N, C-alpha and C positions, 0 to 999 in steps of 0.2 A: 241765352246763348250759351252751348256747348262749353265745356272749357271757361265758363265764366262764374263767378257767384255774386251774390250780393250781399256789400257790406252794408252794417248801419246805418250809413250817411248816403246811401243812394246806389246807385247800380257802375261796381268800381268792376272791371277786368280782373281777376287772378287767374296769373295762368297756370297750368302744370306742368313741368318737365318734360313731358308726352305731347302738350299744344305747341311748346317751341320747339321742339324735335319734329314736330309736324311741316311749321314754318319756315322749312328750308324749301319746301314742293307750298307753294297758298293753294293751287288746287287739293292735294292732301288735305290739308288745314281747314279748306272748307269743308272739304266733303266729310272732316270726322267731328267737326267743332261747329264750322260758324252757322250749314246751312240748318233748315225748321226740323228737318227730320237727320240727325247725324246718321252716320254708319256704325254699327258697335260691331267690333270684332268676335263674331261669337266660335272662333274655329278650335281645333283640338289641344294648339298649341297655347291659343291664352286660356283654355280650361283649365287646360293642366296648371300652367303657371300660378294662377290665382288658387288652385287647390293647393299646390304645393309652396305658396307664401303664407296662406292661412294657417297651414300646419306648423310651420317654421314657427311664426309670432303666436299661437298657440302655445306650442311646445319648447319656447323662450321663456315667455312669462308665467306655466310653470314648474320650471328649473330657479327661476328667479325666486319666486315666491318660496320653493321648498328649499331652498342654498345647495340644487346639485348642479354639478359640472354635464352631465348626463344620463337616461336611464329609458332604457328600454322600455316600460311602460307605460310610462309617463308619455315617450311618443308612440305610441298603438295610442291610446286614448287620445291626443291630440292631431292625430288621423283622421281617427272615426269624428272627433265632434265635426272636424275641420268636412269633412266629406261629405254627413249628417245636413248641415248647415249651407251648404254651399250645390248640392243636388249634384253633384258629380255623377254625370252620366255613367253608368256600369260598364259600357269600353273603356272606359279612363282610370278607374280604378286601381287596377293594377298596376297600372306605370308609376299612377303618384304613389302609391304606396314603396314599391320598389325604388323611386327616386328619392323620398324622406327615409328611407334605414340607408341605404346610400352614404345619402349625407351624412345620417347622424355616428356612422362609422368613425369619422373622419373629425366631426364637429368637436369643439370641449369648450362650452359655454364659461366665459371670463366672470365669472359672478363680481367680482373687484371692480371691475372695468365699467360695470355695465350701466347704460344712462337709460336707453329706452329699445320698444322693438316694436315698427309697424305705426307708429304714432304720426298723425298727421299735424307737418307743420306750415308757419302762414307766416309771412311775410307783408303787414298791409300796406296799402300804398303811403301811408303817414312814413311808417318805419322806414321804406324806401326813399321817403322824398319824390315820390314819382305820381302819374296818374292809373297803376295801375299795380299789384298784387301778385306776388306769386306764393306759391304750393307746394309741396312734395312729402311723401314719405316714406322716408329710410324705415330699409326692412331692419335693420339694427346699428345700434350707436354704440359706439366706446370712447371711454377716456382713458386715459395712459399719461399720466404724470401734463408733461406740454403738447401734446396732441391727443387730438379728437379724429377718430377713423367712424365713417359711413363702410357698413357692410353692405351688398345689391347680392342679390340671387337670382343666379340666370339659370333657364332650364334648359340651354341649347344643346345641341351636338356639339357643337363646336366654341372654343374659347377667345380667346387672343392674349399678347403677352403682357409684359409689365410695362415696357418701353410704349404699346398702343393705349396703355388707358389713358396716358395724361394727353392724347388727341381724341379720345369720346367726348362728344356731347356732354353725357347723363354726365358725366364725371366732374367734367368743369361745371356745370351748372348746380352742380348739389355741392360739391366746394365751394365756391363764392355762397351759396345759400347759406353754406353751415356758419359760414366766416360771418355771417351778418348776424345769422339766429344767434351762435356764440363766438362770441368775439373774444379775440387776444391768444387762440392760443400760438403758439410757436409753429404746430404745423397742420396740415391737416391732411388725412391720408383717406382714399378709396380705395374701394377692395372689390373685385366682382368675384362674387363665389362660385361653381361649377360643379352642383351636386351630381348631377350624372360625369362628369367626367374627373371628380376628386380632386380636383385642384382650383385655386386660386391664382388672382391674376391683380398687383398692389402697385398703387403710385401715389406718392408722398407732395406737395405742398407747400412752399413756404408761407409764411404771411404774406409778404414781397411780393409772392406768381401769383398771390390769390385777386391781389386789388388789377393784374391783367386780367383777369376773367370776366370782368362788367361787362366788355362791352360785347361778351358770348351774350347775354341775355337779352342786352340792349337792343341790338341789331337784329331780333328773331321779333322782341315786339314794332320795332318799326318796320320790319316788313308787313307786320299784321293789319297796323295802323295805313301802312299804306295802299292796301289793298284792297281797306271798308272806306277809304278815302275814294280812291278809282272806282270801289264795285269791280274790278276784273281780277279774277282768283286763278293763273294760270299756270301749268303743270313746269314742273322745272328741276328736268330731270338732273340726279345726282346720288350720293350714297344713301338715301333711304329707299332709291326703288329694288336695291335687291329685294327688299323684306316688304315693299308694297304689293298689296293685291287687291288693289282699286282698280277698275275700269281708268284706262290714259288714254288721254286722245295724242300724246307724242307717244309712249311707247307701246301700245296698242295697233300701230298702226306700221311699225316696222317691217320690212322683206327684207326676204334674201334670195337672190338668184342664184343658181346652178347654169354657170357659163362654162363655151369653150372659145378657142380664139382661133379665126380663122380671117379675120383683115386688121391692120393695121390701127382703121378704126375701132376695132373693138377691143385691144388690148390696150389702145389710151384709155378706153370706157372701164375694161375691167382692173385695171391699173388705179383710177382715180376711186375705183369701188373697195378694193384691195383695202386703199385708207379705211376706210368707213370699215369696211366686214371685220380688220382686225381687229377694231374696237370693241367689233358688235361680239364678236368670239369673246372676248375679255368678259364684255360687261354680261354675255349669257352664262359663264363660269359661276362670274359672283353673283349670279340672281340663282342659280341653280346649287352655289355652296350655301348659298343664306337658307336657302328652301333647304335642305340635307341640315345643314345647322340645326334650323327652326325644327323639322317633323321628322326627320330619321335618314335612315337611307332609303334608294328611290332606288327601284328596278324596272328598267326599260331595255326593251329589245333583247334580254339576257342578258343585260350586263347592268353592273350594280354603282352605284354612283352613291358617294357619299364620305366617311372620316375614321381614318384604318390610324391605328395606333402609331407610332413611328419615334427612333428617334436618331439624334446627328451622335457622327461620330469625329474626333477630331487626336490628332496626333501631336506631342510637345513636336516641335521641328529637333531638335540638341537629341531627343531621346531617339527620337527614328535613323537618324545620323549614326546614333551608338551603336544602336542596335546591327542598322546596316552592315556597317564597320565591323563590327563584332563575326557575321556572319563572313566576311570577304568581299562586299561587295564595295567599294568604292565609290567615297558620297560622290562624287562627279558625275557618276552617273541618277545623279538625284538631284530632280529639281522642282520648285512650286508655280503653280500656276500664277496669272495677275492675279487671277479673281479671290487666291489665296491670302496675296498683300494688298488688297485694294485699302486696306483702314492704313496702310504707311503711305500707297503712290497717290490717293486722293482729297487728303488733309495739310492743310496747311503747317499745323503743329508735325510737320512731319516733311514738312522741307526738302531738309536737307538729305535724308533721310531716303524720300525719295530718288533723290537725283542718283546719290550711289545707286541703290538699286537699279534704275532706268541704265547706267552705266555699263550695267553687268547682262541686263538682259540679251536672252538667246533670242533673235525675233525669226519668225519664218513666215512664209507668205504662200498664202493658200486662196482662192476661188470662194466668195460666198456669197447665194444668192439673197438678194433682199432691197430698200428701197433708202434713200439718201436725198436730200435739198439737190435741186440741180441749180450751180450757179452759174452754168452757160447760159446762151441766150439759147433763144426760140422756144417751144413748149417746154 
């Protein structure tokens, strides 16, 4: 079966991270790994990612062999070798070259900390004490003192924050697997690097935190086993939907109707639909965001959807008051919104602060259209 390998002692399933990730939706797992003729992803996004990964692998091994931190000529030769080996389509070659060149501008190879690059790691059933094994291929692994770091390249058009890394399934699984393969490190770091965007996001797990990740792996294997037992591989809408391009009996049959209110019955129907539509709009935006993050900006009906560079701006409160007073503006005319103080109003550790802030709050009533849970009688 796809997604499984055969060990010497018989047929033993060995799951890669991508297979476990797909298991959150049994239908997706079946289409990609279980059916006799599994669907293969031959999209430009997939080919682009493969070409970049192969380029990075060759380049890093060349740098390691020659004890270099970076070299333009080595990068060019690595690109040529990867493009030829993978037979990259002509329309993708320039993009792959641009990605690799932009990445190399900020990438500095850490020779002293280098452990391996793009080497497949296997945890056998015997290693795990289970009836299955696990396999993964970390893009780059560094060892620095008591910390082991795995780096993963993502050629997307969008990235995530450091805080979000710790909730990513891939990061959790890779970290847990690394701790089984290379035990006794004090910390395990996982880093996503975005060559197109020129930045990375990273998170660290302590040895104690890593132990809690075992359930992440086991729960996905349990889903697969249950589906094999029942023979049912049902679609389960979730976070993977925004990236999935497979035909789906659930997602492909959703519809949106444009209506106007003429009667109370219609009003009630539309009110009920809105609860669904609001979620549908959010889901569609998430899907489009994922599409643009994977394939780039999209132009439709004269409107471009995609990611643009932006920056957040904040001002230290005490400095703001000082500047205002220096210009003859009294600080009593200056106020902060509830959103700006949310971290102090909503956390238990600042309970006393919240009480004092609430006592000085300036409250203004206004009318806002929306919905809320109805606690009264009737419909």
